[in-house]
Structure formats: structure tokens, C-alpha cells
C-alpha positions, 0 to 999 in steps of 0.5 A: 499499499502506498502511501501509508502516511501524508499531510492534508490541508483541508477537511475535504482533501481526497487521499488516494492510496495505491494497493499492489495485490501481488503476493496477497492471498486470494479471496481474503480480506486484508487491512492496512493503516494510513496516518493523516497529519493536519493542522488539527493533529494526526489520525490513523485510519484503516483501509480494508480490501477483499482480494479476488481473482484475477487481475494483472493491474493495481487498483486505486482507492480513495479513502474519502469515498471507499472505506471498504473495497473489493480489489482484484488479485494481481498474480504473476502467471507461472508454468513448470515442467513436471512428471505425470503426477504433477511433481516438479521435474527439471531434468528428464531422460531420453526415455521419459515423457515431459509434462507441465502445469501452469497457473494464475492464468486468465480463468474460466475456460481460457484457451492457451497455447503451450510451446516447447522451444530451445532454451535461450534468453527471452524478451517481450515481443520475441517470436516464440515458435517453432515448437520442437516437441510434439507440436503446440498444445492448446489447452483450457484453464479452469475457473481459477486459471489453472492448467492441470498436468498436461503431456507436452512431449512424448518419448523418445526425446532429444537431448538439450536444454529447452523452455516451456512458454504459455502463449495466452493470446495465441499470437506466437509472440512472447507478451509481458506476463506470459510464463516461461520455464526451463528444463533439460533432457540428458543422455542417461548413462544406462542409455549409452550403448555398451560395447558388445560383450562378444566383441572382446574375445573375438578381438582377442582371437584375431590378435592371436591369429595375427601373431601366429601368422607373423611367426609363420612368416 
């Protein structure tokens, strides 16, 4: 909340307070205090707000006219790579499937596109595609702006570092507030083909044959 104190010159001054709801619990009442100083002394008042979902902006309130107000929740959208149970997972083997989940997105059946792209530094207005996984996944949010665990790449995978991007407005461009998460696909030691077991005795026999042949000559 800003400001938390100030000075007035008349009894009818309007004091405007800006409340940033990022990080506040949704569907909950929150309170803050503001101290006003004037020629007649100082007085501390309480501002009460009830945070609802969703929003991406701050809400301005006037203490002169709105002693109690309902303001939206300003959340930062997120996406995380995971396994099929929704446990966050950042490193995958070539034979594993890649999943993700997301939240704090526009709610109520809002369709979004999920991309898997090579990892790099991203800036607003960058082109997102092309998808390098199984193709762009289009899924819808629930009433709270959440996307449940979604499969985004089916094994076999390709080793490397990748990013997951949720394109909310389907324009193929990274917009402010659209979430990005990174994950890695590694070659597991067990997946590297071993030298055939029979190759060792065969090579030994060839070496012996070569030695005997040289002795005959």
C-alpha cells in the first residue's frame, strides 16, 4: 500500500492510496493503516480490501469515499515442467515423457497455447516458435486460471536445454506476463550402448591369429 502516511490541508482533501495485490492471498480480506497529518493533529485510519481473482493491474482507492473495497488479485502467471503426477521435474532422460502444469492465468475456460522451444534468453515481443516437441498444445484453464498436468512431449526425446512458454493470446509472440520455464533432457549413462560382450573375445582371437601368422612368416 502506498502511501502509508501524508499531510492534508483541508477537511475535504481526498487521499488516494494505491494497493499492489501481488503476493496477497486470494479471496481474503486484508487491512492496512494510513496516518494523516493536519493542522489539527494526526489520525490513523484503516483501509480494508477483499482480494479477488484475477487481475494484472493495481487498484486505486479513495479513502474519502471507499472505506471498504473489493480489489482484484494481481498474480504472476507461472508454468513448471513436471512428471505425470504433477511433481516439479527439471531434468528428463531420453525415454521419459515431459509434462507441465501452469497457473494464475486468465480463468474460466481460457484457451492457451503451450510451446516447447530451445532454451535461450527471452524478451517481450520475441517470436516464440517453432515448437520442437510434439507440436503446440492448446489447452484450457479452469475457473481459477489453472492448467492441470498436461503432456507436452512424448518419448523418445532429444537431448538439450528447452523452455516451456504459455502463449495466452495465441499470437506466437512472447507478451509481458506470459510465463516461461526451463528444463533439460540428458543422455542417461544406461542409455549409452555398451560395447558388445562378445566383441572382446573375438578381438583377442584375431590378435592371436595375427601373432601366429607373423611367426609363420
